[in-house]
N, C-alpha and C positions, 0 to 999 in steps of 0.2 A: 706857724709858718706854712703848714700844709693848707689850712683853711684859706689863709691870705692868697696863696698861689692859685688855688682852685677858683676863688672869687675873681682874681685878676683875669684868669683864662676865660671864664664865662663871660666877664664883663667886656673883654675885648673881642670875643667871638660875636656876641649878639648885636651890639649897636653899630659896629664898624664894618668888619670883614663880611659879616653875614648879609647885611643889607646891599653892600656894594657888589659882592659876587653873585648874590641872588639876581640883581638887575642885569648883570652881564650875561649870566647863563639864560635868563628869560629872553634876552634880546637876540643872542647869537648861537644858542643851543650847543650842538656838538663841537662847533668850531671854538667856542669859548672854553669848553671843557678840555679840548685838546691843548690849546694855547696855554691855559692856566696851569695844567699839569706839567706841560714842558717847562714853563717858567719855574715852577715849584721844584722840579727834579733837578734843575740846574742852579740851585741854591738861591734863587731870587725869593724875596719875602712874600710868597703866596702860600697861604695855608691849605694844604690838601684836606686837613681836618675839617675845613668848611666847604671846600669845593666838592668833595666827593659825596658827602651827605646831601648837599643841596642837589646835586645832579641825580641822586637817588630819589629825592622828593619830587623833582620834575618828572622822573620816570613813573612814579606811583600816580601822578596826576594825569599821565597819558601824553604829556608833551614831548617825552623822549622815550626811547626803548631801553629797558635796563641792560640788555645784553650789549647793545651798541655803546651805552655809557661806559660799561666796563672795558670794551675793546678800545674805545677812543681814549679813555683814561690811561690805559696801558701803553698805547702808542705815544701818547704825549710824555709819559714817564720815561720811556725808552729814549726818546729824543733828548730829553733833559739830562738824564744821568750819563748818556753817551757823550755829551758835550763836555761835562766835567772830567769824565774818565779820560777822554783823549787829550784834553788840556793837560792833565797830570801826567799822562803817558808820554806825550811828545814834547811838550814845553818844559815839563819837569818842575821840581819843588822850587827852585830858586825863583822862577818867573811868577808862580802862584803866591809865594810868600811876599814878593815885591808889590803885588797888586791885590792884597787881601780886601781892601775896601771895594774894589770892583766886583769881587766874588761874594761880597757881603758875609765874610767869615772873620772871626777873631783868631789871632795867632795861637792863643791858649787853646782854643777848641780844636784847631787843626793839629796842634802838637799832640793833644790827647787822643784824637782819632788816629793819627799815625802810629802812635805807640800801641793803641788797642788793636789796630790792624796787624801790626808786627807780631803781636802775641796770638791772634785768633784767625787771621787770614780769611778764608772763605766764610767761616761762621760769622765773623764780624759783619761781612757784607750782608748776609742773609738776615741776621738779627736786626741790624740797624735800619733795613728797609721798612721795618715794622714799628719803628720808634718815632713818635711825633717830635718835630723840631730838628731832631738829629739825623733823620733818614736820608737827607740829600748830601751831607758832607763827606760820607764814606767814599764816594767815587774818587775823590782826589788822592787819598792815600793808596787806594787800589791802583790808580794810574802811576803814582810815584814808584811803587813797588814793581811795576811792570807785570801785574797779575795777568795771567793768561786770558785773552779776550773771551774765549768760550766759557771758562770758569766764571769770570766776572759777570757776563750776561746771564748765565744760567742761575746763579744765586741771586742776582739782582731781580731777575724776572720772577723767581719763586717768591721772594719776600714782597716785592711790589704787588704781585697778583693777590696774595693773601690780604695785604693792607687795603687794596683797592676794593676787593669784594666785600670785605667786612664794613667798610665805611659807606660804600654805595647801598648795601642792603640795610644798614642802620637808618639811612635816610629814607629808603623805600618803605620800610615797615614801621618806623617809629615817628619820623617827622610828619608823615602824612596823616596821622591819626587826628581826627577833628575834635581834639580835646586839649585846650591850652595848658592845663595843669599837668596832664600826662606828658605832653611835649617838653615842658620845662624840666620836669623830673628826669626824663630820659636824657635831655641835654646835660643836666647836672651829673648823672651817673657817668655819662660818656666822658665828660670833662675830668671827672675824678680818675677814671680808668686810664685816660691818656696821660694825666699827670703822673700817676704811679708808675706807669711804664717808663716814662721819661726819667723820673727821679731814680728808679731802680737801675736803670741802664747807666746813668751818669755815675751813680755810686760804684757800680761794678767796674766801669772804665777807670776811675781814679784809684782803684785798689791795684790795678795792674802796673 
């Protein structure tokens, strides 16, 4: 099961998302990074696991500045998770649950996140910001619970900053190496680490 999931993740990243996002960032630079990260952080199906390393790769090539990439990525993330938080905060649980397809969320997932947030609060926000696939959904339960804005943004920014820096630097140092075998091995290890983080977090959530 683990090997199958890893293979599936690698297979989906390389031929589809990778090529499309590569072309978008190549054409539109910082604007693309900002918009893609805002979309990803507002639960739209944009993989930051692809966006950020590719932005780091372009920085390594000299097309972008690595510090500006991190800054623009963070600004996009703030816009994205702010939207979901305020939707949950002001519109409430009933509205979001009635329009789950619009927010690209499954009821089961949102139920699990809400319960996990109820048990862990601020820690849940911080940790989830560094978990692939799951990192964007936590904004809704935080909004439902009327989590204080300062606390929400503090923990979200801390988690998002760590996630952003790690993935951008991965692309900057590893994807830019002029060795196809090394790059494939790096992507393979990267995918395994992401999968393990995801699987362990989901397992922990379901025990709560």
